[in-house]
PDB file with one MODEL, atoms N, CA, C and O in Angstrom:
MODEL        1
ATOM      1  N   MET A   1       0.856  -1.172   0.000  1.00  0.00           N
ATOM      2  CA  MET A   1       0.000   0.000   0.000  1.00  0.00           C
ATOM      3  C   MET A   1       0.902   1.236   0.000  1.00  0.00           C
ATOM      4  O   MET A   1       1.857   1.302   0.774  1.00  0.00           O
ATOM      5  N   GLY A   2       0.617   2.189  -0.838  1.00  0.00           N
ATOM      6  CA  GLY A   2       1.428   3.391  -0.948  1.00  0.00           C
ATOM      7  C   GLY A   2       1.142   4.396   0.146  1.00  0.00           C
ATOM      8  O   GLY A   2       0.145   4.308   0.862  1.00  0.00           O
ATOM      9  N   ARG A   3       2.045   5.352   0.253  1.00  0.00           N
ATOM     10  CA  ARG A   3       1.883   6.393   1.278  1.00  0.00           C
ATOM     11  C   ARG A   3       0.633   7.225   1.052  1.00  0.00           C
ATOM     12  O   ARG A   3      -0.053   7.609   1.999  1.00  0.00           O
ATOM     13  N   PHE A   4       0.345   7.498  -0.218  1.00  0.00           N
ATOM     14  CA  PHE A   4      -0.820   8.316  -0.529  1.00  0.00           C
ATOM     15  C   PHE A   4      -2.103   7.631  -0.076  1.00  0.00           C
ATOM     16  O   PHE A   4      -2.974   8.263   0.523  1.00  0.00           O
ATOM     17  N   SER A   5      -2.214   6.356  -0.358  1.00  0.00           N
ATOM     18  CA  SER A   5      -3.429   5.645   0.054  1.00  0.00           C
ATOM     19  C   SER A   5      -3.516   5.534   1.568  1.00  0.00           C
ATOM     20  O   SER A   5      -4.611   5.557   2.131  1.00  0.00           O
ATOM     21  N   GLN A   6      -2.362   5.413   2.236  1.00  0.00           N
ATOM     22  CA  GLN A   6      -2.367   5.394   3.704  1.00  0.00           C
ATOM     23  C   GLN A   6      -2.804   6.740   4.257  1.00  0.00           C
ATOM     24  O   GLN A   6      -3.523   6.803   5.254  1.00  0.00           O
ATOM     25  N   ALA A   7      -2.371   7.812   3.613  1.00  0.00           N
ATOM     26  CA  ALA A   7      -2.756   9.153   4.065  1.00  0.00           C
ATOM     27  C   ALA A   7      -4.256   9.360   3.904  1.00  0.00           C
ATOM     28  O   ALA A   7      -4.892   9.978   4.758  1.00  0.00           O
ATOM     29  N   LEU A   8      -4.817   8.853   2.830  1.00  0.00           N
ATOM     30  CA  LEU A   8      -6.257   8.974   2.621  1.00  0.00           C
ATOM     31  C   LEU A   8      -7.039   8.152   3.633  1.00  0.00           C
ATOM     32  O   LEU A   8      -8.128   8.543   4.056  1.00  0.00           O
ATOM     33  N   ARG A   9      -6.497   7.049   4.006  1.00  0.00           N
ATOM     34  CA  ARG A   9      -7.168   6.159   4.944  1.00  0.00           C
ATOM     35  C   ARG A   9      -7.227   6.754   6.347  1.00  0.00           C
ATOM     36  O   ARG A   9      -8.207   6.562   7.067  1.00  0.00           O
ATOM     37  N   LYS A  10      -6.190   7.468   6.729  1.00  0.00           N
ATOM     38  CA  LYS A  10      -6.111   8.037   8.073  1.00  0.00           C
ATOM     39  C   LYS A  10      -5.731   9.517   7.984  1.00  0.00           C
ATOM     40  O   LYS A  10      -4.625   9.889   8.378  1.00  0.00           O
ATOM     41  N   PRO A  11      -6.615  10.353   7.482  1.00  0.00           N
ATOM     42  CA  PRO A  11      -6.249  11.749   7.223  1.00  0.00           C
ATOM     43  C   PRO A  11      -5.964  12.577   8.477  1.00  0.00           C
ATOM     44  O   PRO A  11      -5.243  13.571   8.398  1.00  0.00           O
ATOM     45  N   PHE A  12      -6.508  12.196   9.618  1.00  0.00           N
ATOM     46  CA  PHE A  12      -6.323  13.009  10.827  1.00  0.00           C
ATOM     47  C   PHE A  12      -5.378  12.373  11.837  1.00  0.00           C
ATOM     48  O   PHE A  12      -5.199  12.891  12.940  1.00  0.00           O
ATOM     49  N   GLU A  13      -4.784  11.267  11.464  1.00  0.00           N
ATOM     50  CA  GLU A  13      -3.916  10.557  12.392  1.00  0.00           C
ATOM     51  C   GLU A  13      -2.754  11.429  12.859  1.00  0.00           C
ATOM     52  O   GLU A  13      -2.410  11.409  14.041  1.00  0.00           O
ATOM     53  N   SER A  14      -2.149  12.188  11.961  1.00  0.00           N
ATOM     54  CA  SER A  14      -0.993  12.990  12.342  1.00  0.00           C
ATOM     55  C   SER A  14      -1.359  14.106  13.312  1.00  0.00           C
ATOM     56  O   SER A  14      -0.491  14.604  14.030  1.00  0.00           O
ATOM     57  N   LEU A  15      -2.622  14.506  13.346  1.00  0.00           N
ATOM     58  CA  LEU A  15      -3.044  15.558  14.265  1.00  0.00           C
ATOM     59  C   LEU A  15      -3.029  15.100  15.715  1.00  0.00           C
ATOM     60  O   LEU A  15      -2.934  15.918  16.630  1.00  0.00           O
ATOM     61  N   PHE A  16      -3.123  13.806  15.921  1.00  0.00           N
ATOM     62  CA  PHE A  16      -3.231  13.280  17.277  1.00  0.00           C
ATOM     63  C   PHE A  16      -2.006  12.493  17.720  1.00  0.00           C
ATOM     64  O   PHE A  16      -2.014  11.895  18.796  1.00  0.00           O
ATOM     65  N   ASN A  17      -0.957  12.483  16.909  1.00  0.00           N
ATOM     66  CA  ASN A  17       0.266  11.781  17.285  1.00  0.00           C
ATOM     67  C   ASN A  17       0.968  12.509  18.415  1.00  0.00           C
ATOM     68  O   ASN A  17       0.893  13.732  18.536  1.00  0.00           O
ATOM     69  N   ARG A  18       1.642  11.739  19.229  1.00  0.00           N
ATOM     70  CA  ARG A  18       2.486  12.334  20.275  1.00  0.00           C
ATOM     71  C   ARG A  18       3.605  13.110  19.614  1.00  0.00           C
ATOM     72  O   ARG A  18       3.966  12.831  18.471  1.00  0.00           O
ATOM     73  N   PRO A  19       4.156  14.079  20.321  1.00  0.00           N
ATOM     74  CA  PRO A  19       5.277  14.823  19.750  1.00  0.00           C
ATOM     75  C   PRO A  19       6.410  13.882  19.376  1.00  0.00           C
ATOM     76  O   PRO A  19       6.633  12.870  20.039  1.00  0.00           O
ATOM     77  N   GLY A  20       7.118  14.219  18.316  1.00  0.00           N
ATOM     78  CA  GLY A  20       8.233  13.407  17.874  1.00  0.00           C
ATOM     79  C   GLY A  20       9.400  13.489  18.828  1.00  0.00           C
ATOM     80  O   GLY A  20       9.445  14.336  19.720  1.00  0.00           O
ATOM     81  N   ARG A  21      10.339  12.594  18.621  1.00  0.00           N
ATOM     82  CA  ARG A  21      11.511  12.536  19.493  1.00  0.00           C
ATOM     83  C   ARG A  21      12.256  13.867  19.480  1.00  0.00           C
ATOM     84  O   ARG A  21      12.697  14.332  20.531  1.00  0.00           O
ATOM     85  N   GLU A  22      12.404  14.491  18.303  1.00  0.00           N
ATOM     86  CA  GLU A  22      13.107  15.768  18.245  1.00  0.00           C
ATOM     87  C   GLU A  22      12.403  16.822  19.093  1.00  0.00           C
ATOM     88  O   GLU A  22      13.055  17.601  19.788  1.00  0.00           O
ATOM     89  N   ASP A  23      11.082  16.846  19.038  1.00  0.00           N
ATOM     90  CA  ASP A  23      10.321  17.806  19.847  1.00  0.00           C
ATOM     91  C   ASP A  23      10.515  17.549  21.336  1.00  0.00           C
ATOM     92  O   ASP A  23      10.648  18.487  22.121  1.00  0.00           O
ATOM     93  N   GLN A  24      10.530  16.285  21.719  1.00  0.00           N
ATOM     94  CA  GLN A  24      10.721  15.943  23.124  1.00  0.00           C
ATOM     95  C   GLN A  24      12.112  16.339  23.607  1.00  0.00           C
ATOM     96  O   GLN A  24      12.268  16.858  24.712  1.00  0.00           O
ATOM     97  N   LEU A  25      13.115  16.093  22.776  1.00  0.00           N
ATOM     98  CA  LEU A  25      14.476  16.446  23.156  1.00  0.00           C
ATOM     99  C   LEU A  25      14.663  17.960  23.180  1.00  0.00           C
ATOM    100  O   LEU A  25      15.365  18.489  24.043  1.00  0.00           O
ATOM    101  N   ALA A  26      14.043  18.649  22.242  1.00  0.00           N
ATOM    102  CA  ALA A  26      14.118  20.118  22.226  1.00  0.00           C
ATOM    103  C   ALA A  26      13.486  20.679  23.497  1.00  0.00           C
ATOM    104  O   ALA A  26      14.025  21.605  24.103  1.00  0.00           O
ATOM    105  N   ALA A  27      12.356  20.128  23.898  1.00  0.00           N
ATOM    106  CA  ALA A  27      11.693  20.576  25.121  1.00  0.00           C
ATOM    107  C   ALA A  27      12.593  20.341  26.329  1.00  0.00           C
ATOM    108  O   ALA A  27      12.644  21.172  27.235  1.00  0.00           O
ATOM    109  N   TYR A  28      13.300  19.217  26.348  1.00  0.00           N
ATOM    110  CA  TYR A  28      14.227  18.921  27.446  1.00  0.00           C
ATOM    111  C   TYR A  28      15.346  19.958  27.492  1.00  0.00           C
ATOM    112  O   TYR A  28      15.672  20.477  28.560  1.00  0.00           O
ATOM    113  N   VAL A  29      15.937  20.259  26.329  1.00  0.00           N
ATOM    114  CA  VAL A  29      17.026  21.234  26.267  1.00  0.00           C
ATOM    115  C   VAL A  29      16.540  22.595  26.751  1.00  0.00           C
ATOM    116  O   VAL A  29      17.221  23.258  27.533  1.00  0.00           O
ATOM    117  N   ILE A  30      15.375  23.008  26.292  1.00  0.00           N
ATOM    118  CA  ILE A  30      14.816  24.306  26.674  1.00  0.00           C
ATOM    119  C   ILE A  30      14.562  24.364  28.182  1.00  0.00           C
ATOM    120  O   ILE A  30      14.894  25.351  28.838  1.00  0.00           O
ATOM    121  N   ARG A  31      13.977  23.306  28.717  1.00  0.00           N
ATOM    122  CA  ARG A  31      13.675  23.258  30.150  1.00  0.00           C
ATOM    123  C   ARG A  31      14.954  23.307  30.983  1.00  0.00           C
ATOM    124  O   ARG A  31      15.041  24.071  31.944  1.00  0.00           O
ATOM    125  N   GLU A  32      15.940  22.497  30.619  1.00  0.00           N
ATOM    126  CA  GLU A  32      17.186  22.443  31.383  1.00  0.00           C
ATOM    127  C   GLU A  32      17.955  23.756  31.287  1.00  0.00           C
ATOM    128  O   GLU A  32      18.556  24.196  32.267  1.00  0.00           O
ATOM    129  N   HIS A  33      17.939  24.380  30.122  1.00  0.00           N
ATOM    130  CA  HIS A  33      18.626  25.671  29.981  1.00  0.00           C
ATOM    131  C   HIS A  33      17.919  26.726  30.822  1.00  0.00           C
ATOM    132  O   HIS A  33      18.567  27.586  31.419  1.00  0.00           O
ATOM    133  N   GLY A  34      16.610  26.662  30.867  1.00  0.00           N
ATOM    134  CA  GLY A  34      15.838  27.586  31.695  1.00  0.00           C
ATOM    135  C   GLY A  34      16.121  27.419  33.175  1.00  0.00           C
ATOM    136  O   GLY A  34      15.943  28.351  33.960  1.00  0.00           O
ATOM    137  N   LEU A  35      16.563  26.224  33.556  1.00  0.00           N
ATOM    138  CA  LEU A  35      16.924  25.962  34.959  1.00  0.00           C
ATOM    139  C   LEU A  35      18.338  26.420  35.280  1.00  0.00           C
ATOM    140  O   LEU A  35      18.799  26.294  36.414  1.00  0.00           O
ATOM    141  N   GLY A  36      19.031  26.958  34.264  1.00  0.00           N
ATOM    142  CA  GLY A  36      20.347  27.517  34.508  1.00  0.00           C
ATOM    143  C   GLY A  36      21.524  26.662  34.085  1.00  0.00           C
ATOM    144  O   GLY A  36      22.672  27.048  34.302  1.00  0.00           O
ATOM    145  N   ARG A  37      21.269  25.520  33.491  1.00  0.00           N
ATOM    146  CA  ARG A  37      22.376  24.673  33.042  1.00  0.00           C
ATOM    147  C   ARG A  37      22.984  25.237  31.768  1.00  0.00           C
ATOM    148  O   ARG A  37      22.277  25.811  30.939  1.00  0.00           O
ATOM    149  N   SER A  38      24.287  25.077  31.612  1.00  0.00           N
ATOM    150  CA  SER A  38      24.968  25.542  30.402  1.00  0.00           C
ATOM    151  C   SER A  38      24.642  24.597  29.243  1.00  0.00           C
ATOM    152  O   SER A  38      24.298  23.433  29.452  1.00  0.00           O
ATOM    153  N   MET A  39      24.755  25.114  28.030  1.00  0.00           N
ATOM    154  CA  MET A  39      24.486  24.286  26.864  1.00  0.00           C
ATOM    155  C   MET A  39      25.497  23.153  26.754  1.00  0.00           C
ATOM    156  O   MET A  39      25.134  22.047  26.354  1.00  0.00           O
ATOM    157  N   ASP A  40      26.744  23.401  27.099  1.00  0.00           N
ATOM    158  CA  ASP A  40      27.745  22.331  27.068  1.00  0.00           C
ATOM    159  C   ASP A  40      27.346  21.190  27.993  1.00  0.00           C
ATOM    160  O   ASP A  40      27.448  20.017  27.633  1.00  0.00           O
ATOM    161  N   GLU A  41      26.894  21.547  29.180  1.00  0.00           N
ATOM    162  CA  GLU A  41      26.480  20.545  30.158  1.00  0.00           C
ATOM    163  C   GLU A  41      25.254  19.774  29.662  1.00  0.00           C
ATOM    164  O   GLU A  41      25.184  18.553  29.807  1.00  0.00           O
ATOM    165  N   ILE A  42      24.303  20.482  29.083  1.00  0.00           N
ATOM    166  CA  ILE A  42      23.078  19.836  28.589  1.00  0.00           C
ATOM    167  C   ILE A  42      23.396  18.895  27.432  1.00  0.00           C
ATOM    168  O   ILE A  42      22.898  17.770  27.388  1.00  0.00           O
ATOM    169  N   MET A  43      24.230  19.359  26.489  1.00  0.00           N
ATOM    170  CA  MET A  43      24.541  18.543  25.316  1.00  0.00           C
ATOM    171  C   MET A  43      25.358  17.310  25.683  1.00  0.00           C
ATOM    172  O   MET A  43      25.374  16.334  24.933  1.00  0.00           O
ATOM    173  N   ASP A  44      26.034  17.343  26.823  1.00  0.00           N
ATOM    174  CA  ASP A  44      26.823  16.204  27.289  1.00  0.00           C
ATOM    175  C   ASP A  44      26.032  15.331  28.265  1.00  0.00           C
ATOM    176  O   ASP A  44      26.567  14.365  28.809  1.00  0.00           O
ATOM    177  N   ASP A  45      24.783  15.663  28.483  1.00  0.00           N
ATOM    178  CA  ASP A  45      23.919  14.970  29.438  1.00  0.00           C
ATOM    179  C   ASP A  45      23.635  13.533  28.970  1.00  0.00           C
ATOM    180  O   ASP A  45      23.325  13.316  27.799  1.00  0.00           O
ATOM    181  N   PRO A  46      23.738  12.561  29.874  1.00  0.00           N
ATOM    182  CA  PRO A  46      23.434  11.173  29.515  1.00  0.00           C
ATOM    183  C   PRO A  46      22.014  10.996  28.950  1.00  0.00           C
ATOM    184  O   PRO A  46      21.790  10.137  28.097  1.00  0.00           O
ATOM    185  N   TYR A  47      21.056  11.809  29.427  1.00  0.00           N
ATOM    186  CA  TYR A  47      19.680  11.705  28.907  1.00  0.00           C
ATOM    187  C   TYR A  47      19.681  11.927  27.394  1.00  0.00           C
ATOM    188  O   TYR A  47      19.061  11.165  26.653  1.00  0.00           O
ATOM    189  N   LEU A  48      20.373  12.965  26.941  1.00  0.00           N
ATOM    190  CA  LEU A  48      20.418  13.236  25.495  1.00  0.00           C
ATOM    191  C   LEU A  48      21.267  12.214  24.767  1.00  0.00           C
ATOM    192  O   LEU A  48      20.897  11.753  23.687  1.00  0.00           O
ATOM    193  N   LYS A  49      22.396  11.857  25.345  1.00  0.00           N
ATOM    194  CA  LYS A  49      23.293  10.915  24.685  1.00  0.00           C
ATOM    195  C   LYS A  49      22.644   9.542  24.482  1.00  0.00           C
ATOM    196  O   LYS A  49      22.933   8.851  23.505  1.00  0.00           O
ATOM    197  N   ASN A  50      21.776   9.159  25.398  1.00  0.00           N
ATOM    198  CA  ASN A  50      21.101   7.861  25.281  1.00  0.00           C
ATOM    199  C   ASN A  50      19.951   7.883  24.283  1.00  0.00           C
ATOM    200  O   ASN A  50      19.481   6.826  23.862  1.00  0.00           O
ATOM    201  N   ARG A  51      19.495   9.059  23.902  1.00  0.00           N
ATOM    202  CA  ARG A  51      18.313   9.168  23.056  1.00  0.00           C
ATOM    203  C   ARG A  51      18.577   9.748  21.679  1.00  0.00           C
ATOM    204  O   ARG A  51      17.690   9.740  20.826  1.00  0.00           O
ATOM    205  N   ALA A  52      19.779  10.251  21.448  1.00  0.00           N
ATOM    206  CA  ALA A  52      20.075  10.885  20.173  1.00  0.00           C
ATOM    207  C   ALA A  52      21.543  10.699  19.809  1.00  0.00           C
ATOM    208  O   ALA A  52      22.416  10.672  20.676  1.00  0.00           O
ATOM    209  N   THR A  53      21.793  10.571  18.521  1.00  0.00           N
ATOM    210  CA  THR A  53      23.168  10.490  18.049  1.00  0.00           C
ATOM    211  C   THR A  53      23.816  11.863  18.174  1.00  0.00           C
ATOM    212  O   THR A  53      23.147  12.856  18.457  1.00  0.00           O
ATOM    213  N   GLU A  54      25.109  11.902  17.961  1.00  0.00           N
ATOM    214  CA  GLU A  54      25.818  13.180  18.032  1.00  0.00           C
ATOM    215  C   GLU A  54      25.278  14.163  16.995  1.00  0.00           C
ATOM    216  O   GLU A  54      25.101  15.344  17.293  1.00  0.00           O
ATOM    217  N   SER A  55      25.019  13.685  15.792  1.00  0.00           N
ATOM    218  CA  SER A  55      24.492  14.581  14.752  1.00  0.00           C
ATOM    219  C   SER A  55      23.077  15.054  15.087  1.00  0.00           C
ATOM    220  O   SER A  55      22.719  16.193  14.784  1.00  0.00           O
ATOM    221  N   GLN A  56      22.279  14.200  15.703  1.00  0.00           N
ATOM    222  CA  GLN A  56      20.931  14.621  16.119  1.00  0.00           C
ATOM    223  C   GLN A  56      21.010  15.664  17.228  1.00  0.00           C
ATOM    224  O   GLN A  56      20.214  16.603  17.256  1.00  0.00           O
ATOM    225  N   ARG A  57      21.962  15.505  18.139  1.00  0.00           N
ATOM    226  CA  ARG A  57      22.135  16.501  19.196  1.00  0.00           C
ATOM    227  C   ARG A  57      22.576  17.831  18.610  1.00  0.00           C
ATOM    228  O   ARG A  57      22.121  18.885  19.054  1.00  0.00           O
ATOM    229  N   ARG A  58      23.452  17.794  17.622  1.00  0.00           N
ATOM    230  CA  ARG A  58      23.877  19.029  16.966  1.00  0.00           C
ATOM    231  C   ARG A  58      22.706  19.696  16.249  1.00  0.00           C
ATOM    232  O   ARG A  58      22.605  20.923  16.223  1.00  0.00           O
ATOM    233  N   MET A  59      21.826  18.886  15.670  1.00  0.00           N
ATOM    234  CA  MET A  59      20.656  19.435  14.980  1.00  0.00           C
ATOM    235  C   MET A  59      19.722  20.151  15.949  1.00  0.00           C
ATOM    236  O   MET A  59      19.022  21.084  15.556  1.00  0.00           O
ATOM    237  N   LEU A  60      19.705  19.725  17.208  1.00  0.00           N
ATOM    238  CA  LEU A  60      18.889  20.407  18.210  1.00  0.00           C
ATOM    239  C   LEU A  60      19.305  21.865  18.363  1.00  0.00           C
ATOM    240  O   LEU A  60      18.486  22.731  18.670  1.00  0.00           O
ATOM    241  N   LEU A  61      20.590  22.120  18.143  1.00  0.00           N
ATOM    242  CA  LEU A  61      21.093  23.493  18.258  1.00  0.00           C
ATOM    243  C   LEU A  61      20.620  24.377  17.109  1.00  0.00           C
ATOM    244  O   LEU A  61      20.789  25.595  17.150  1.00  0.00           O
ATOM    245  N   GLU A  62      20.030  23.769  16.088  1.00  0.00           N
ATOM    246  CA  GLU A  62      19.474  24.513  14.962  1.00  0.00           C
ATOM    247  C   GLU A  62      17.948  24.602  15.034  1.00  0.00           C
ATOM    248  O   GLU A  62      17.316  25.249  14.199  1.00  0.00           O
ATOM    249  N   ASN A  63      17.374  23.959  16.020  1.00  0.00           N
ATOM    250  CA  ASN A  63      15.923  23.971  16.191  1.00  0.00           C
ATOM    251  C   ASN A  63      15.467  25.389  16.550  1.00  0.00           C
ATOM    252  O   ASN A  63      15.974  25.971  17.509  1.00  0.00           O
ATOM    253  N   PRO A  64      14.513  25.954  15.791  1.00  0.00           N
ATOM    254  CA  PRO A  64      14.074  27.334  16.048  1.00  0.00           C
ATOM    255  C   PRO A  64      13.572  27.574  17.472  1.00  0.00           C
ATOM    256  O   PRO A  64      13.825  28.635  18.042  1.00  0.00           O
ATOM    257  N   ASP A  65      12.874  26.615  18.044  1.00  0.00           N
ATOM    258  CA  ASP A  65      12.368  26.782  19.411  1.00  0.00           C
ATOM    259  C   ASP A  65      13.506  26.824  20.426  1.00  0.00           C
ATOM    260  O   ASP A  65      13.472  27.603  21.379  1.00  0.00           O
ATOM    261  N   VAL A  66      14.513  25.979  20.211  1.00  0.00           N
ATOM    262  CA  VAL A  66      15.672  25.959  21.103  1.00  0.00           C
ATOM    263  C   VAL A  66      16.439  27.271  20.974  1.00  0.00           C
ATOM    264  O   VAL A  66      16.807  27.881  21.978  1.00  0.00           O
ATOM    265  N   LEU A  67      16.679  27.701  19.745  1.00  0.00           N
ATOM    266  CA  LEU A  67      17.401  28.957  19.528  1.00  0.00           C
ATOM    267  C   LEU A  67      16.679  30.134  20.154  1.00  0.00           C
ATOM    268  O   LEU A  67      17.302  31.004  20.761  1.00  0.00           O
ATOM    269  N   LYS A  68      15.376  30.159  20.006  1.00  0.00           N
ATOM    270  CA  LYS A  68      14.577  31.258  20.565  1.00  0.00           C
ATOM    271  C   LYS A  68      14.682  31.265  22.091  1.00  0.00           C
ATOM    272  O   LYS A  68      14.876  32.321  22.693  1.00  0.00           O
ATOM    273  N   ALA A  69      14.555  30.100  22.713  1.00  0.00           N
ATOM    274  CA  ALA A  69      14.609  30.008  24.175  1.00  0.00           C
ATOM    275  C   ALA A  69      15.989  30.382  24.704  1.00  0.00           C
ATOM    276  O   ALA A  69      16.104  31.086  25.707  1.00  0.00           O
ATOM    277  N   ILE A  70      17.027  29.912  24.032  1.00  0.00           N
ATOM    278  CA  ILE A  70      18.384  30.224  24.476  1.00  0.00           C
ATOM    279  C   ILE A  70      18.648  31.715  24.335  1.00  0.00           C
ATOM    280  O   ILE A  70      19.207  32.341  25.236  1.00  0.00           O
ATOM    281  N   GLY A  71      18.247  32.280  23.209  1.00  0.00           N
ATOM    282  CA  GLY A  71      18.441  33.712  22.983  1.00  0.00           C
ATOM    283  C   GLY A  71      17.671  34.552  23.975  1.00  0.00           C
ATOM    284  O   GLY A  71      18.188  35.546  24.486  1.00  0.00           O
ATOM    285  N   LYS A  72      16.434  34.162  24.252  1.00  0.00           N
ATOM    286  CA  LYS A  72      15.601  34.895  25.210  1.00  0.00           C
ATOM    287  C   LYS A  72      16.225  34.853  26.595  1.00  0.00           C
ATOM    288  O   LYS A  72      16.278  35.870  27.287  1.00  0.00           O
ATOM    289  N   HIS A  73      16.697  33.680  26.999  1.00  0.00           N
ATOM    290  CA  HIS A  73      17.305  33.522  28.317  1.00  0.00           C
ATOM    291  C   HIS A  73      18.615  34.302  28.397  1.00  0.00           C
ATOM    292  O   HIS A  73      18.906  34.925  29.418  1.00  0.00           O
ATOM    293  N   THR A  74      19.397  34.269  27.335  1.00  0.00           N
ATOM    294  CA  THR A  74      20.672  34.993  27.311  1.00  0.00           C
ATOM    295  C   THR A  74      20.438  36.494  27.394  1.00  0.00           C
ATOM    296  O   THR A  74      21.133  37.194  28.130  1.00  0.00           O
ATOM    297  N   ALA A  75      19.464  36.986  26.644  1.00  0.00           N
ATOM    298  CA  ALA A  75      19.144  38.409  26.677  1.00  0.00           C
ATOM    299  C   ALA A  75      18.648  38.813  28.060  1.00  0.00           C
ATOM    300  O   ALA A  75      19.025  39.868  28.570  1.00  0.00           O
ATOM    301  N   GLN A  76      17.812  37.989  28.663  1.00  0.00           N
ATOM    302  CA  GLN A  76      17.286  38.280  29.993  1.00  0.00           C
ATOM    303  C   GLN A  76      18.413  38.307  31.019  1.00  0.00           C
ATOM    304  O   GLN A  76      18.425  39.166  31.901  1.00  0.00           O
ATOM    305  N   SER A  77      19.352  37.385  30.914  1.00  0.00           N
ATOM    306  CA  SER A  77      20.497  37.350  31.833  1.00  0.00           C
ATOM    307  C   SER A  77      21.347  38.598  31.688  1.00  0.00           C
ATOM    308  O   SER A  77      21.859  39.131  32.673  1.00  0.00           O
ATOM    309  N   ALA A  78      21.493  39.057  30.470  1.00  0.00           N
ATOM    310  CA  ALA A  78      22.323  40.245  30.222  1.00  0.00           C
ATOM    311  C   ALA A  78      21.676  41.498  30.802  1.00  0.00           C
ATOM    312  O   ALA A  78      22.379  42.376  31.302  1.00  0.00           O
ATOM    313  N   THR A  79      20.367  41.595  30.746  1.00  0.00           N
ATOM    314  CA  THR A  79      19.679  42.782  31.269  1.00  0.00           C
ATOM    315  C   THR A  79      19.568  42.751  32.791  1.00  0.00           C
ATOM    316  O   THR A  79      19.372  43.791  33.420  1.00  0.00           O
ATOM    317  N   ASP A  80      19.690  41.569  33.382  1.00  0.00           N
ATOM    318  CA  ASP A  80      19.614  41.440  34.842  1.00  0.00           C
ATOM    319  C   ASP A  80      20.914  41.870  35.520  1.00  0.00           C
ATOM    320  O   ASP A  80      20.942  42.037  36.739  1.00  0.00           O
ATOM    321  N   ARG A  81      21.961  42.047  34.775  1.00  0.00           N
ATOM    322  CA  ARG A  81      23.269  42.401  35.370  1.00  0.00           C
ATOM    323  C   ARG A  81      23.345  43.829  35.753  1.00  0.00           C
ATOM    324  O   ARG A  81      24.371  44.278  36.263  1.00  0.00           O
TER     325      ARG A  81
ENDMDL
END
């Protein structure tokens, strides 16, 4: 069965899927950075290492949500000084 026919069969399935692994890992990075951990420490965390390859972890650093959260936190830290 082709992808197109599968999509027609279950047109709303993707709306109810759990977040993907990348989304879950991005949320973890954002949460941990918000708690004050450095990005080096987070990227070296066993939780991430057990769930993502090195290239996948590097891709997290390009995730728009992660970049936005890190930038927002960095800017906030700079203004608090």
